[in-house]
N, CA, C and O of each residue as an XYZ file, in Angstrom:
472
protein
N      -6.502    -37.730    -23.990
C      -6.764    -37.974    -22.587
C      -5.754    -37.193    -21.763
O      -4.545    -37.328    -21.951
N      -6.261    -36.373    -20.849
C      -5.369    -35.598    -19.997
C      -5.351    -36.207    -18.615
O      -6.384    -36.613    -18.081
N      -4.192    -36.264    -18.058
C      -4.084    -36.718    -16.681
C      -3.101    -35.815    -15.954
O      -2.132    -35.322    -16.531
N      -3.376    -35.615    -14.681
C      -2.526    -34.746    -13.881
C      -1.448    -35.589    -13.241
O      -1.720    -36.656    -12.691
N      -0.246    -35.112    -13.316
C       0.877    -35.821    -12.750
C       1.726    -34.826    -11.992
O       1.645    -33.621    -12.232
N       2.523    -35.315    -11.096
C       3.384    -34.429    -10.336
C       4.806    -34.944    -10.402
O       5.076    -36.098    -10.069
N       5.721    -34.077    -10.837
C       7.130    -34.448    -10.902
C       7.728    -34.410     -9.507
O       8.381    -35.357     -9.069
N       7.497    -33.308     -8.821
C       7.936    -33.171     -7.444
C       6.913    -32.323     -6.701
O       5.897    -31.933     -7.276
N       7.164    -32.043     -5.472
C       6.198    -31.311     -4.662
C       6.034    -29.862     -5.102
O       5.086    -29.192     -4.692
N       6.956    -29.373     -5.939
C       6.915    -27.966     -6.323
C       6.163    -27.698     -7.619
O       5.763    -26.559     -7.858
N       5.954    -28.709     -8.468
C       5.367    -28.465     -9.774
C       4.143    -29.344     -9.983
O       4.137    -30.520     -9.620
N       3.113    -28.759    -10.569
C       1.952    -29.505    -11.013
C       1.907    -29.373    -12.521
O       1.959    -28.263    -13.050
N       1.812    -30.495    -13.219
C       1.788    -30.452    -14.675
C       0.595    -31.247    -15.180
O       0.038    -32.082    -14.467
N       0.212    -30.972    -16.423
C      -0.846    -31.727    -17.082
C      -0.226    -32.397    -18.298
O       0.414    -31.744    -19.123
N      -0.419    -33.684    -18.396
C       0.089    -34.435    -19.545
C      -1.097    -34.766    -20.441
O      -2.124    -35.257    -19.972
N      -0.943    -34.488    -21.751
C      -1.998    -34.902    -22.667
C      -1.657    -36.289    -23.222
O      -0.636    -36.875    -22.863
N      -2.494    -36.790    -24.072
C      -2.314    -38.140    -24.594
C      -1.047    -38.318    -25.407
O      -0.587    -39.450    -25.563
N      -0.470    -37.265    -25.924
C       0.717    -37.361    -26.766
C       2.002    -37.140    -25.986
O       3.081    -37.113    -26.578
N       1.913    -36.983    -24.686
C       3.110    -36.816    -23.879
C       3.563    -35.382    -23.727
O       4.591    -35.125    -23.101
N       2.806    -34.421    -24.296
C       3.158    -33.016    -24.130
C       2.716    -32.549    -22.738
O       1.672    -32.968    -22.237
N       3.498    -31.704    -22.138
C       3.210    -31.253    -20.789
C       3.067    -29.745    -20.755
O       3.728    -29.035    -21.513
N       2.227    -29.268    -19.898
C       2.073    -27.832    -19.676
C       2.010    -27.594    -18.182
O       1.317    -28.311    -17.460
N       2.727    -26.596    -17.721
C       2.711    -26.277    -16.293
C       1.419    -25.540    -15.993
O       1.130    -24.506    -16.595
N       0.646    -26.073    -15.061
C      -0.608    -25.458    -14.661
C      -0.350    -24.450    -13.559
O      -0.805    -23.309    -13.635
N       0.364    -24.859    -12.556
C       0.735    -23.940    -11.482
C       2.032    -24.420    -10.868
O       2.332    -25.614    -10.843
N       2.779    -23.477    -10.382
C       4.024    -23.796     -9.705
C       3.915    -23.245     -8.301
O       3.612    -22.068     -8.104
N       4.164    -24.098     -7.328
C       4.077    -23.676     -5.942
C       5.427    -23.848     -5.277
O       6.185    -24.765     -5.591
N       5.711    -22.940     -4.347
C       6.937    -23.104     -3.580
C       6.640    -23.973     -2.371
O       5.536    -24.504     -2.246
N       7.599    -24.123     -1.490
C       7.431    -25.015     -0.346
C       6.348    -24.556      0.619
O       5.824    -25.365      1.384
N       6.003    -23.268      0.598
C       4.947    -22.759      1.471
C       3.577    -22.832      0.819
O       2.586    -22.434      1.433
N       3.494    -23.328     -0.405
C       2.223    -23.420     -1.106
C       1.801    -22.129     -1.771
O       0.633    -21.983     -2.131
N       2.715    -21.183     -1.948
C       2.408    -19.910     -2.593
C       2.582    -20.085     -4.091
O       3.643    -20.519     -4.540
N       1.564    -19.757     -4.869
C       1.667    -19.938     -6.310
C       2.497    -18.822     -6.917
O       2.765    -17.804     -6.279
N       2.902    -19.036     -8.178
C       3.726    -18.053     -8.883
C       2.978    -16.727     -8.983
O       3.574    -15.663     -8.814
N       1.670    -16.785     -9.259
C       0.894    -15.566     -9.375
C       0.940    -14.766     -8.072
O       1.074    -13.543     -8.101
N       0.830    -15.448     -6.938
C       0.903    -14.774     -5.649
C       2.280    -14.183     -5.415
O       2.401    -13.113     -4.819
N       3.324    -14.870     -5.877
C       4.670    -14.354     -5.723
C       4.863    -13.085     -6.539
O       5.557    -12.168     -6.101
N       4.249    -13.021     -7.736
C       4.352    -11.819     -8.545
C       3.711    -10.649     -7.840
O       4.254     -9.545     -7.848
N       2.564    -10.875     -7.232
C       1.910     -9.818     -6.471
C       2.792     -9.418     -5.307
O       2.920     -8.232     -5.002
N       3.393    -10.380     -4.664
C       4.270    -10.095     -3.538
C       5.477     -9.283     -3.988
O       5.897     -8.367     -3.281
N       6.038     -9.596     -5.138
C       7.200     -8.856     -5.661
C       6.791     -7.420     -5.961
O       7.527     -6.487     -5.643
N       5.624     -7.236     -6.571
C       5.132     -5.895     -6.873
C       4.886     -5.131     -5.578
O       5.245     -3.958     -5.467
N       4.274     -5.794     -4.599
C       4.021     -5.145     -3.311
C       5.321     -4.711     -2.646
O       5.408     -3.613     -2.096
N       6.318     -5.565     -2.698
C       7.608     -5.230     -2.099
C       8.255     -4.061     -2.822
O       8.852     -3.194     -2.184
N       8.146     -4.026     -4.134
C       8.733     -2.926     -4.911
C       8.040     -1.610     -4.573
O       8.698     -0.585     -4.394
N       6.710     -1.640     -4.486
C       5.968     -0.428     -4.132
C       6.342      0.018     -2.725
O       6.587      1.203     -2.497
N       6.388     -0.922     -1.775
C       6.743     -0.591     -0.396
C       8.128      0.047     -0.327
O       8.303      1.083      0.315
N       9.104     -0.564     -0.980
C      10.469     -0.053     -0.916
C      10.585      1.328     -1.560
O      11.338      2.178     -1.085
N       9.834      1.548     -2.648
C       9.856      2.856     -3.306
C       9.264      3.931     -2.419
O       9.850      4.999     -2.245
N       8.087      3.641     -1.852
C       7.437      4.619     -0.978
C       8.279      4.862      0.278
O       8.387      5.996      0.747
N       8.874      3.798      0.820
C       9.739      3.931      1.989
C      10.914      4.849      1.678
O      11.237      5.733      2.471
N      11.553      4.649      0.532
C      12.713      5.462      0.166
C      12.329      6.929     -0.011
O      13.046      7.818      0.446
N      11.207      7.181     -0.669
C      10.752      8.568     -0.853
C      10.423      9.198      0.495
O      10.819     10.330      0.773
N       9.696      8.456      1.333
C       9.334      8.964      2.658
C      10.578      9.263      3.490
O      10.677     10.318      4.116
N      11.516      8.334      3.490
C      12.747      8.542      4.248
C      13.488      9.771      3.744
O      13.953     10.589      4.537
N      13.597      9.899      2.432
C      14.314     11.043      1.858
C      13.685     12.369      2.222
O      14.386     13.324      2.558
N      12.359     12.435      2.157
C      11.662     13.684      2.483
C      11.817     14.019      3.961
O      12.181     15.140      4.315
N      11.540     13.044      4.818
C      11.600     13.311      6.261
C      13.034     13.560      6.712
O      13.284     14.478      7.493
N      13.977     12.756      6.230
C      15.364     12.929      6.639
C      15.891     14.301      6.234
O      16.529     14.990      7.031
N      15.623     14.692      4.996
C      16.146     15.980      4.538
C      15.501     17.140      5.292
O      16.178     18.116      5.617
N      14.205     17.045      5.574
C      13.566     18.139      6.320
C      14.074     18.196      7.763
O      14.268     19.283      8.306
N      14.289     17.037      8.384
C      14.839     17.039      9.745
C      16.282     17.538      9.756
O      16.692     18.255     10.668
N      17.038     17.155      8.744
C      18.415     17.615      8.659
C      18.468     19.136      8.555
O      19.262     19.787      9.233
N      17.624     19.686      7.709
C      17.581     21.141      7.558
C      17.130     21.797      8.848
O      17.736     22.771      9.296
N      16.074     21.274      9.446
C      15.518     21.935     10.634
C      16.405     21.796     11.866
O      16.438     22.704     12.697
N      17.124     20.687     12.004
C      17.934     20.465     13.214
C      19.379     20.957     13.089
O      19.942     21.461     14.061
N      19.976     20.819     11.920
C      21.399     21.117     11.799
C      21.702     22.455     11.138
O      22.654     23.135     11.523
N      20.916     22.832     10.162
C      21.247     24.025      9.401
C      20.576     25.265      9.968
O      21.180     26.337     10.016
N      19.320     25.122     10.400
C      18.578     26.272     10.923
C      18.957     26.487     12.389
O      18.885     25.555     13.190
N      19.356     27.699     12.741
C      19.699     27.964     14.145
C      18.480     27.803     15.051
O      17.375     28.223     14.707
N      18.697     27.190     16.211
C      17.618     27.014     17.170
C      17.190     28.370     17.726
O      17.989     29.304     17.779
N      15.942     28.474     18.135
C      15.366     29.702     18.698
C      15.418     30.876     17.721
O      15.504     32.032     18.136
N      15.366     30.575     16.425
C      15.325     31.644     15.437
C      13.911     31.726     14.862
O      13.070     30.862     15.111
N      13.677     32.758     14.106
C      12.369     32.935     13.491
C      12.099     31.832     12.472
O      10.951     31.427     12.290
N      13.142     31.343     11.807
C      12.984     30.263     10.828
C      12.576     28.971     11.534
O      11.689     28.261     11.060
N      13.220     28.658     12.667
C      12.870     27.459     13.423
C      11.431     27.535     13.919
O      10.703     26.544     13.878
N      11.018     28.722     14.393
C       9.638     28.896     14.858
C       8.663     28.714     13.709
O       7.616     28.092     13.889
N       8.977     29.241     12.531
C       8.112     29.105     11.363
C       8.000     27.640     10.933
O       6.913     27.174     10.590
N       9.132     26.908     10.951
C       9.095     25.489     10.613
C       8.213     24.708     11.589
O       7.435     23.846     11.179
N       8.340     25.017     12.880
C       7.528     24.341     13.892
C       6.046     24.653     13.702
O       5.213     23.747     13.707
N       5.719     25.927     13.535
C       4.324     26.325     13.374
C       3.725     25.739     12.086
O       2.559     25.345     12.069
N       4.507     25.683     11.029
C       4.037     25.080      9.781
C       3.775     23.594      9.942
O       2.811     23.071      9.384
N       4.617     22.913     10.694
C       4.433     21.487     10.956
C       3.147     21.239     11.727
O       2.371     20.349     11.379
N       2.921     22.025     12.773
C       1.706     21.879     13.579
C       0.461     22.157     12.737
O      -0.528     21.431     12.836
N       0.505     23.194     11.916
C      -0.629     23.530     11.056
C      -0.895     22.416     10.040
O      -2.051     22.094      9.768
N       0.150     21.832      9.484
C      -0.015     20.741      8.523
C      -0.627     19.514      9.190
O      -1.487     18.854      8.607
N      -0.189     19.205     10.409
C      -0.754     18.060     11.130
C      -2.243     18.269     11.399
O      -3.036     17.342     11.238
N      -2.627     19.483     11.809
C      -4.041     19.775     12.058
C      -4.846     19.685     10.771
O      -5.967     19.178     10.784
N      -4.301     20.165      9.668
C      -5.001     20.114      8.387
C      -5.232     18.671      7.945
O      -6.301     18.342      7.432
N      -4.235     17.811      8.142
C      -4.379     16.400      7.785
C      -5.452     15.744      8.647
O      -6.267     14.974      8.138
N      -5.461     16.039      9.949
C      -6.475     15.477     10.838
C      -7.876     15.918     10.417
O      -8.810     15.116     10.443
N      -8.033     17.192     10.028
C      -9.334     17.687      9.573
C      -9.763     16.982      8.287
O     -10.933     16.633      8.131
N      -8.822     16.773      7.369
C      -9.147     16.081      6.118
C      -9.524     14.628      6.381
O     -10.425     14.098      5.731
N      -8.841     13.973      7.334
C      -9.192     12.599      7.679
C     -10.620     12.521      8.185
O     -11.364     11.619      7.802
N     -11.014     13.458      9.045
C     -12.385     13.481      9.553
C     -13.377     13.719      8.418
O     -14.430     13.083      8.371
N     -13.052     14.620      7.514
C     -13.924     14.902      6.379
C     -14.072     13.676      5.487
O     -15.181     13.343      5.069
N     -12.957     12.998      5.192
C     -13.009     11.796      4.368
C     -13.832     10.706      5.040
O     -14.600     10.012      4.372
N     -13.684     10.546      6.352
C     -14.456      9.539      7.082
C     -15.945      9.851      7.014
O     -16.768      8.950      6.853
N     -16.288     11.128      7.137
C     -17.687     11.536      7.061
C     -18.255     11.274      5.665
O     -19.369     10.767      5.535
N     -17.508     11.613      4.639
C     -17.958     11.384      3.265
C     -18.109      9.883      3.004
O     -19.077      9.462      2.370
N     -17.172      9.084      3.482
C     -17.247      7.637      3.297
C     -18.483      7.069      3.996
O     -19.158      6.192      3.456
N     -18.772      7.563      5.183
C     -19.946      7.107      5.919
C     -21.223      7.474      5.175
O     -22.129      6.649      5.057
N     -21.305      8.698      4.676
C     -22.483      9.130      3.928
C     -22.626      8.345      2.628
O     -23.739      7.998      2.232
N     -21.524      8.068      1.972
C     -21.557      7.283      0.738
C     -22.049      5.866      1.024
O     -22.840      5.317      0.257
N     -21.588      5.278      2.117
C     -22.027      3.932      2.490
C     -23.521      3.923      2.781
O     -24.215      2.977      2.408
N     -24.028      4.966      3.444
C     -25.458      5.048      3.724
C     -26.252      5.157      2.433
O     -27.295      4.519      2.293
N     -25.775      5.956      1.491
C     -26.473      6.128      0.215
C     -26.470      4.813     -0.566
O     -27.495      4.425     -1.126
N     -25.338      4.135     -0.605
C     -25.235      2.892     -1.356
C     -26.029      1.760     -0.722
O     -26.478      0.851     -1.420
N     -26.205      1.806      0.592
C     -26.950      0.750      1.273
C     -28.448      0.941      1.111
O     -29.218      0.036      1.434
N     -28.884      2.104      0.615
C     -30.310      2.345      0.403
C     -30.993      2.966      1.585
O     -32.180      3.285      1.513
N     -30.282      3.147      2.672
C     -30.871      3.771      3.853
C     -30.996      5.274      3.624
O     -30.283      5.851      2.804
N     -31.885      5.878      4.339
C     -32.055      7.324      4.278
C     -30.866      7.952      4.993
O     -30.670      7.688      6.180
N     -30.065      8.773      4.315
C     -28.894      9.360      4.961
C     -29.311     10.403      5.996
O     -30.383     11.004      5.915
N     -28.439     10.589      6.951
C     -28.642     11.631      7.937
C     -28.523     12.980      7.232
O     -28.235     13.023      6.036
N     -28.735     14.054      7.937
C     -28.666     15.378      7.328
C     -27.315     15.572      6.671
O     -26.269     15.367      7.286
N     -27.357     15.971      5.415
C     -26.128     16.183      4.647
C     -25.846     17.669      4.603
O     -26.653     18.450      4.098
N     -24.697     18.058      5.135
C     -24.305     19.467      5.138
C     -23.604     19.794      3.835
O     -22.715     19.067      3.393
N     -24.006     20.879      3.233
C     -23.360     21.292      1.988
C     -22.492     22.482      2.207
O     -21.866     22.972      1.266
């Protein structure tokens, strides 16, 4: 015979007829289960890793462009023009991805897609 018992507000356990207990779920004071906390820990680790890489890339490029490269030089102009070109390329890719996603959604929904440009 199994019955559910609670030791405190943080733990839920199941007791079988022989007195053996198994933890079914453990919740913290906010009601977040251990499984959710593991996902949260993984999410935080991924966020911190991506943040550190992003900071390192942007900081080092700004440091080079602002402190090491002389202002009003051909190198500074090339860095600026390359940045502008990269931003435009990303914007074009975003539009392309949005268009492909829209066409894919139309195909998956069974509707007749609009004219597809190849």
